[in-house]
SERO-4910 file (N, C-alpha, C, O; in steps of 0.05 Angstrom, whole numbers):
BEGIN
 pado doro    nc1    nc2    nc3   cac1   cac2   cac3    cc1    cc2    cc3    oc1    oc2    oc3
  Met    A   1449   1408   2074   1473   1412   2093   1470   1432   2057   1466   1424   2034
  Asn    A   1476   1465   2071   1488   1490   2062   1503   1494   2049   1521   1506   2060
  Leu    A   1509   1489   2011   1519   1493   2003   1543   1525   1994   1567   1531   1991
  Thr    A   1517   1534   1993   1530   1567   1988   1544   1573   2020   1562   1589   2020
  Arg    A   1539   1565   2037   1556   1568   2062   1577   1557   2068   1594   1569   2081
  Ile    A   1581   1531   2062   1603   1515   2054   1618   1530   2037   1642   1529   2042
  Ser    A   1613   1545   2018   1629   1562   1994   1642   1585   2003   1664   1592   1996
  Gly    A   1625   1599   2025   1632   1617   2036   1648   1611   2050   1666   1628   2049
  Val    A   1654   1590   2069   1679   1591   2083   1706   1584   2069   1727   1598   2071
  Tyr    A   1702   1565   2057   1726   1561   2023   1739   1590   2017   1763   1594   2019
  Ile    A   1722   1606   2011   1726   1634   2008   1741   1653   2025   1760   1669   2021
  Ser    A   1726   1647   2044   1741   1668   2069   1764   1656   2072   1783   1669   2064
  Val    A   1772   1628   2086   1796   1619   2095   1818   1623   2066   1843   1622   2069
  Ala    A   1802   1628   2036   1821   1632   2016   1831   1657   2020   1856   1659   2016
  Leu    A   1819   1677   2026   1828   1703   2026   1840   1714   2058   1851   1736   2063
  Arg    A   1834   1690   2079   1848   1701   2108   1884   1684   2079   1898   1696   2063
  Leu    A   1884   1662   2084   1903   1651   2074   1924   1671   2054   1947   1678   2058
  Leu    A   1908   1677   2036   1923   1693   2005   1935   1720   2019   1959   1725   2021
  Thr    A   1914   1737   2027   1925   1765   2044   1950   1753   2056   1974   1756   2050
  Ala    A   1934   1737   2079   1973   1744   2088   1990   1735   2090   2009   1740   2105
  Leu    A   1986   1709   2062   2010   1703   2046   2021   1734   2026   2044   1742   2030
  Ala    A   2014   1739   2017   2022   1775   2004   2042   1781   2023   2066   1776   2020
  Leu    A   2029   1794   2048   2040   1800   2081   2068   1788   2070   2085   1795   2054
  Phe    A   2065   1771   2083   2087   1760   2086   2107   1745   2068   2122   1728   2078
  Ile    A   2108   1753   2031   2119   1754   2017   2135   1783   2021   2159   1787   2019
  Asp    A   2112   1802   2027   2126   1833   2034   2141   1837   2053   2157   1857   2052
  Ala    A   2141   1819   2077   2161   1824   2089   2183   1807   2080   2205   1818   2077
  Gly    A   2181   1782   2075   2200   1769   2070   2233   1788   2047   2257   1787   2054
  Val    A   2222   1800   2025   2233   1816   2015   2243   1842   2025   2264   1850   2015
  His    A   2230   1856   2043   2239   1871   2059   2257   1870   2070   2273   1888   2074
  Phe    A   2259   1834   2084   2273   1833   2111   2304   1824   2088   2327   1827   2094
  Phe    A   2291   1811   2060   2318   1805   2058   2338   1830   2033   2357   1823   2019
  Leu    A   2322   1862   2033   2327   1881   2028   2353   1898   2043   2376   1907   2039
  Ala    A   2328   1893   2067   2350   1909   2088   2375   1920   2087   2384   1940   2077
  Pro    A   2384   1901   2099   2412   1898   2099   2437   1905   2071   2461   1899   2076
  Gly    A   2431   1916   2045   2438   1924   2025   2434   1961   2031   2444   1978   2016
  Tyr    A   2420   1964   2052   2407   2012   2059   2421   2014   2082   2410   2033   2093
  Pro    A   2445   2004   2103   2445   2015   2116   2453   2033   2138   2455   2033   2163
  Tyr    A   2459   2051   2115   2471   2088   2118   2454   2104   2112   2440   2100   2092
  Ala    A   2449   2131   2131   2434   2138   2135   2448   2171   2130   2472   2169   2135
  Gln    A   2442   2193   2124   2447   2220   2136   2455   2226   2155   2451   2207   2169
  Pro    A   2466   2242   2167   2464   2239   2207   2434   2259   2206   2428   2274   2187
  Gly    A   2418   2254   2228   2388   2257   2233   2369   2245   2216   2345   2251   2212
  Thr    A   2383   2226   2206   2353   2215   2187   2359   2183   2189   2379   2169   2192
  Val    A   2325   2176   2184   2338   2139   2189   2340   2128   2172   2326   2134   2153
  Ser    A   2363   2102   2170   2365   2087   2130   2337   2080   2127   2316   2079   2140
  Gln    A   2348   2076   2103   2328   2061   2090   2324   2029   2105   2302   2019   2106
  Gly    A   2345   2016   2115   2345   2000   2117   2336   1991   2140   2337   1968   2147
  Thr    A   2326   2009   2152   2315   2011   2183   2282   2009   2173   2267   1990   2179
  Leu    A   2274   2030   2158   2252   2037   2140   2252   2012   2140   2249   2002   2162
  Phe    A   2255   1990   2114   2251   1962   2109   2251   1943   2132   2238   1924   2124
  Leu    A   2260   1940   2155   2257   1922   2172   2225   1925   2184   2209   1908   2188
  Leu    A   2223   1962   2191   2198   1978   2207   2182   1955   2178   2168   1936   2184
  Glu    A   2186   1960   2159   2157   1953   2134   2146   1925   2144   2124   1915   2150
  Ala    A   2180   1916   2142   2177   1880   2145   2163   1871   2168   2144   1859   2160
  Ala    A   2164   1872   2198   2162   1875   2216   2114   1876   2207   2100   1857   2201
  Ala    A   2105   1907   2211   2090   1905   2213   2079   1892   2192   2055   1889   2194
  Ala    A   2093   1880   2168   2075   1860   2148   2060   1833   2153   2041   1820   2144
  Leu    A   2085   1832   2177   2083   1803   2186   2067   1802   2211   2052   1784   2218
  Val    A   2072   1827   2227   2048   1822   2246   2029   1816   2242   2017   1797   2252
  Val    A   2020   1834   2223   1988   1840   2205   1986   1815   2187   1966   1801   2189
  Gly    A   2001   1810   2173   1991   1771   2152   1994   1757   2183   1970   1754   2190
  Leu    A   2007   1749   2201   1992   1738   2221   1963   1742   2241   1952   1722   2252
  Tyr    A   1950   1773   2246   1931   1775   2249   1913   1769   2238   1890   1764   2245
  Val    A   1930   1770   2211   1893   1764   2194   1888   1740   2192   1866   1730   2191
  Leu    A   1919   1722   2190   1911   1696   2189   1896   1686   2208   1878   1671   2201
  Val    A   1900   1691   2238   1889   1673   2261   1865   1690   2270   1850   1679   2287
  Arg    A   1855   1724   2259   1832   1731   2266   1812   1732   2245   1789   1722   2247
  Gly    A   1824   1753   2212   1805   1740   2190   1793   1769   2206   1802   1785   2190
  Ser    A   1780   1783   2224   1760   1803   2224   1765   1828   2217   1787   1837   2212
  Arg    A   1749   1839   2216   1750   1877   2197   1767   1882   2201   1783   1880   2182
  Ala    A   1776   1888   2223   1798   1902   2237   1823   1887   2232   1843   1901   2236
  Ala    A   1829   1861   2223   1857   1855   2212   1857   1854   2179   1875   1842   2166
  Tyr    A   1832   1869   2167   1831   1861   2151   1831   1892   2138   1832   1894   2114
  Ala    A   1831   1915   2154   1836   1939   2150   1859   1950   2162   1863   1974   2159
  Leu    A   1873   1937   2174   1903   1940   2185   1920   1920   2160   1945   1923   2159
  Ala    A   1910   1904   2142   1921   1891   2126   1926   1911   2098   1947   1917   2086
  Leu    A   1899   1917   2093   1898   1936   2069   1917   1962   2078   1935   1963   2061
  Val    A   1920   1985   2098   1940   1996   2102   1956   1988   2099   1962   1993   2075
  Val    A   1978   1972   2113   1999   1958   2101   2010   1954   2077   2034   1957   2070
  Ala    A   1991   1946   2063   1989   1937   2034   1986   1969   2018   2002   1981   2004
  Leu    A   1968   1974   2022   1972   1988   2006   1989   2024   2005   1988   2041   1987
  Ser    A   2001   2025   2026   2019   2040   2034   2051   2035   2022   2066   2049   2010
  Ala    A   2053   2006   2035   2078   1992   2011   2075   2004   1990   2087   2025   1985
  Phe    A   2058   1994   1975   2056   1990   1945   2055   2027   1938   2065   2037   1918
  Ala    A   2040   2042   1959   2035   2062   1942   2067   2086   1944   2071   2109   1934
  Ala    A   2081   2073   1957   2112   2079   1970   2131   2073   1941   2141   2089   1926
  Val    A   2130   2048   1941   2135   2031   1915   2144   2047   1885   2163   2050   1871
  Val    A   2119   2054   1888   2110   2066   1868   2117   2091   1852   2124   2093   1829
  Leu    A   2115   2117   1879   2128   2138   1886   2150   2138   1882   2159   2152   1863
  Tyr    A   2167   2124   1897   2203   2118   1905   2198   2117   1870   2203   2138   1857
  Arg    A   2192   2103   1862   2207   2095   1826   2196   2113   1815   2209   2113   1794
  Tyr    A   2183   2127   1813   2175   2158   1798   2181   2179   1804   2187   2195   1786
  Val    A   2181   2184   1829   2185   2215   1833   2203   2215   1843   2204   2193   1854
  Asp    A   2229   2232   1849   2246   2231   1859   2236   2255   1886   2232   2279   1884
  Ile    A   2234   2242   1906   2222   2262   1926   2255   2266   1942   2272   2248   1940
  Pro    A   2260   2291   1956   2286   2297   1968   2276   2295   2010   2255   2298   2023
  Ala    A   2301   2291   2016   2299   2280   2042   2274   2304   2054   2273   2329   2049
  Phe    A   2257   2286   2072   2245   2305   2090   2250   2304   2113   2265   2284   2113
  Gly    A   2248   2311   2136   2247   2298   2162   2267   2285   2171   2291   2292   2171
  Pro    A   2255   2259   2184   2280   2234   2184   2271   2214   2169   2272   2191   2179
  Ile    A   2260   2216   2143   2248   2203   2119   2276   2209   2105   2286   2231   2109
  Pro    A   2290   2190   2088   2316   2196   2071   2303   2197   2039   2282   2187   2032
  Ala    A   2317   2207   2026   2312   2212   1998   2320   2183   1986   2343   2176   1984
  Met    A   2298   2168   1976   2295   2140   1978   2286   2128   1936   2276   2106   1928
  Tyr    A   2294   2154   1917   2288   2149   1895   2306   2131   1885   2330   2130   1890
  Asp    A   2293   2118   1872   2302   2092   1851   2291   2087   1834   2270   2074   1833
  Pro    A   2306   2098   1814   2278   2088   1783   2288   2065   1774   2298   2072   1752
  Val    A   2293   2039   1778   2298   2023   1772   2281   1995   1786   2283   1987   1809
  Trp    A   2265   1985   1768   2258   1949   1773   2281   1941   1766   2296   1946   1748
  Phe    A   2280   1917   1801   2290   1897   1795   2277   1871   1809   2256   1878   1818
  Phe    A   2280   1850   1814   2265   1827   1812   2247   1829   1835   2222   1830   1839
  Ser    A   2271   1830   1855   2256   1838   1891   2243   1859   1895   2225   1860   1913
  Lys    A   2251   1885   1875   2227   1908   1884   2201   1897   1874   2182   1898   1890
  Thr    A   2196   1887   1848   2182   1879   1836   2160   1861   1846   2135   1861   1846
  Leu    A   2176   1849   1853   2162   1811   1867   2147   1832   1901   2124   1827   1908
  Ser    A   2156   1842   1908   2145   1869   1941   2122   1877   1923   2100   1867   1928
  Ala    A   2125   1891   1905   2115   1914   1894   2082   1898   1883   2058   1905   1885
  Val    A   2093   1876   1874   2069   1864   1868   2049   1842   1878   2028   1832   1870
  Ala    A   2067   1840   1902   2055   1820   1928   2040   1843   1951   2023   1835   1967
  Glu    A   2049   1874   1950   2029   1891   1962   2003   1907   1942   1984   1922   1946
  Gly    A   2016   1894   1921   1979   1905   1899   1960   1889   1903   1937   1893   1912
  Ala    A   1970   1869   1895   1953   1832   1912   1939   1841   1935   1916   1851   1937
  Gly    A   1962   1836   1958   1952   1841   1984   1928   1859   1992   1909   1855   2007
  Ala    A   1939   1885   1975   1913   1905   1980   1890   1899   1974   1872   1906   1989
  Leu    A   1884   1885   1947   1860   1883   1929   1858   1854   1951   1838   1857   1965
  Leu    A   1867   1837   1955   1856   1813   1976   1846   1824   2007   1830   1812   2020
  Ala    A   1858   1848   2016   1847   1860   2042   1830   1876   2038   1814   1879   2057
  Leu    A   1827   1891   2013   1790   1903   2005   1763   1885   2007   1740   1886   2016
  Ala    A   1789   1861   1986   1765   1845   1989   1758   1830   2020   1734   1823   2020
  Gly    A   1769   1825   2039   1757   1819   2057   1747   1833   2064   1723   1829   2068
  Leu    A   1759   1859   2071   1741   1880   2088   1710   1885   2073   1693   1891   2090
  Val    A   1702   1885   2052   1683   1885   2040   1666   1866   2057   1650   1873   2075
  Arg    A   1673   1828   2045   1662   1804   2052   1655   1812   2084   1632   1807   2092
  Thr    A   1672   1824   2100   1662   1821   2127   1651   1842   2142   1648   1845   2167
  Arg    A   1645   1858   2118   1623   1885   2129   1601   1880   2145   1585   1861   2143
  Arg    A   1599   1896   2161   1577   1889   2198   1550   1894   2174   1545   1911   2157
  Lys    A   1533   1861   2190   1515   1867   2187   1495   1862   2209   1499   1847   2228
  Ala    A   1473   1877   2204   1458   1875   2224   1455   1851   2241   1464   1835   2224
  Arg    A   1450   1841   2255   1450   1819   2266   1407   1823   2288   1400   1834   2309
  Tyr    A   1390   1804   2264   1372   1798   2278   1359   1791   2295   1364   1767   2296
  Asp    A   1340   1796   2316   1321   1765   2337   1309   1754   2313   1313   1761   2290
  Asp    A   1290   1732   2324   1289   1715   2307   1249   1732   2290   1227   1738   2299
  Gly    A   1256   1731   2278   1238   1741   2254   1231   1774   2258   1213   1785   2247
  Thr    A   1249   1785   2273   1243   1813   2265   1251   1819   2253   1268   1807   2241
  Arg    A   1240   1854   2244   1259   1871   2223   1279   1887   2247   1298   1900   2240
  Val    A   1275   1885   2264   1296   1902   2298   1312   1884   2295   1312   1861   2303
  Pro    A   1331   1897   2283   1362   1887   2298   1368   1889   2330   1359   1902   2349
  Ala    A   1384   1872   2326   1375   1864   2368   1391   1882   2384   1412   1894   2378
  Gly    A   1381   1882   2399   1385   1899   2430   1377   1935   2416   1389   1954   2425
  Arg    A   1360   1937   2398   1339   1952   2387   1310   1955   2385   1295   1971   2374
  Arg    A   1308   1935   2400   1274   1927   2399   1263   1947   2421   1272   1951   2444
  Arg    A   1246   1957   2410   1230   1971   2429   1207   1954   2443   1190   1937   2436
  Arg    A   1213   1967   2468   1197   1952   2502   1165   1953   2498   1150   1946   2517
***
């Protein structure tokens, strides 16, 4: 019995579960907050709609990470979590005016739901990065050769 291999499986499963959990928390907070931001200026998207889109993306990618745990799943999780984390921190400290259909979302206050989502997004980004590093592509070798499979000269 190879204990290193067994512990590696536990680490992989834990990474998948924790990354998905962080994304699910992010989705839940955004679903919870979306009804509080229903209004938008003409020609823009409401902040509530953006929250629903973020929640849907986090939910779908969280399920993808949970089911697959692949390099692509962790890459998507990193994009979703890191973009959401960057947005919440940026709009907390910088008063960015509306541009295109994106409304001005400056909110200079930390409250519980916002803090919870920021922590989940930051943790999710770090966990997704760890999963991405752990699932890096490894060259597969044929029996005892130093040449990767499929690249052997004949």
